[in-house]
C-alpha positions in Angstrom: 30.6 47.1 18.0 27.9 46.1 20.5 25.3 47.3 17.9 26.9 45.0 15.3 26.7 42.0 17.8 23.1 42.8 18.6 22.2 42.8 14.9 23.7 39.6 14.0 22.1 38.0 17.1 18.7 39.1 15.9 19.1 37.8 12.4 20.4 34.4 13.7 17.1 33.8 15.6 15.1 34.5 12.6 17.2 31.9 10.5 16.4 29.2 13.1 12.6 29.9 12.9 12.9 29.8 9.0 14.9 26.5 9.1 12.0 24.9 11.2 9.5 26.0 8.8 11.4 24.6 5.9 11.8 21.4 7.8 8.1 21.2 8.5 7.4 21.8 4.8 9.7 19.0 3.8 7.9 16.5 6.3 4.6 17.6 5.0 5.6 17.0 1.3 7.2 13.6 2.4 3.9 12.7 4.2 1.7 13.8 1.1 3.6 12.0 -1.6 5.1 9.0 0.1 3.3 7.9 3.3 -0.2 8.7 2.7 -0.5 6.9 -0.8 1.3 3.9 0.7 -1.2 3.7 3.5 -4.1 4.1 1.3 -2.9 1.3 -1.1 -2.4 -1.0 2.0 -6.0 -0.3 3.2 -7.5 -1.1 -0.3 -5.4 -4.4 -0.4 -6.5 -5.4 3.0 -10.2 -4.8 2.0 -9.7 -6.7 -1.2 -8.4 -9.6 0.6 -11.2 -9.5 3.2 -13.9 -9.5 0.5 -12.6 -12.6 -1.3 -15.3 -15.3 -1.8 -15.3 -18.9 -3.0 -15.0 -19.1 -6.7 -12.9 -15.8 -7.2 -10.1 -16.1 -9.7 -6.9 -14.8 -8.1 -3.2 -14.4 -8.7 -0.6 -14.6 -5.9 2.2 -12.3 -5.5 4.4 -15.4 -6.6 2.5 -15.6 -9.8 0.3 -18.7 -9.1 -3.1 -18.5 -10.8 -6.0 -20.3 -9.1 -9.6 -20.1 -7.9 -10.5 -19.7 -4.3 -12.0 -23.0 -3.0 -12.2 -22.4 0.8 -11.8 -19.6 3.1 -10.1 -20.7 6.4 -10.6 -19.0 9.8 -7.0 -18.9 10.4 -6.4 -16.3 7.6 -5.4 -18.9 4.9 -7.2 -19.7 1.7 -7.4 -23.2 -0.1 -6.5 -22.3 -3.7 -7.5 -24.7 -6.5 -4.5 -24.4 -9.1 -5.9 -27.2 -11.4 -8.8 -29.4 -11.1 -8.2 -31.6 -8.1 -4.9 -29.8 -7.1 -5.1 -27.6 -4.0 -2.7 -25.4 -2.1 -3.0 -23.5 1.2 -1.8 -19.7 0.9 -2.0 -16.8 3.1 -4.4 -14.1 2.3 -1.6 -11.6 2.3 0.0 -13.4 -0.6 -2.6 -12.4 -3.0 -1.8 -9.7 -5.5 -4.6 -7.1 -5.8 -3.2 -5.5 -9.1 -2.7 -9.0 -10.8 -6.0 -10.3 -9.8 -7.8 -7.2 -11.1 -5.8 -7.4 -14.4 -6.8 -11.1 -15.1 -10.4 -10.5 -14.2 -10.6 -7.4 -16.4 -9.2 -9.5 -19.2 -11.9 -12.1 -18.6 -14.9 -9.7 -18.9 -16.0 -9.1 -22.5 -15.5 -5.6 -23.8 -18.6 -3.5 -24.4 
């Protein structure tokens, strides 16, 4: 009977180690497929917003189209939506995907 108890305890210790390896593998997969791509996308969006210049055509996340008229020091942009009509928006409100799509459509195909 004592040998049976020792045998079962030995197997239980290995199962705990295996559970830790499985948990670590799940965390690794989660990081590879969820966290890493999201961080990379956020870094690209921030770089895109920092590289904006006067005259760039942009689209906001609300769907407002316009041309950058002025870059302010407080992290805002003066956007010309129609000739003579300006609005002040945050840099973080610019959609990188939509802006790239309208700029691709504006360039002629080769």
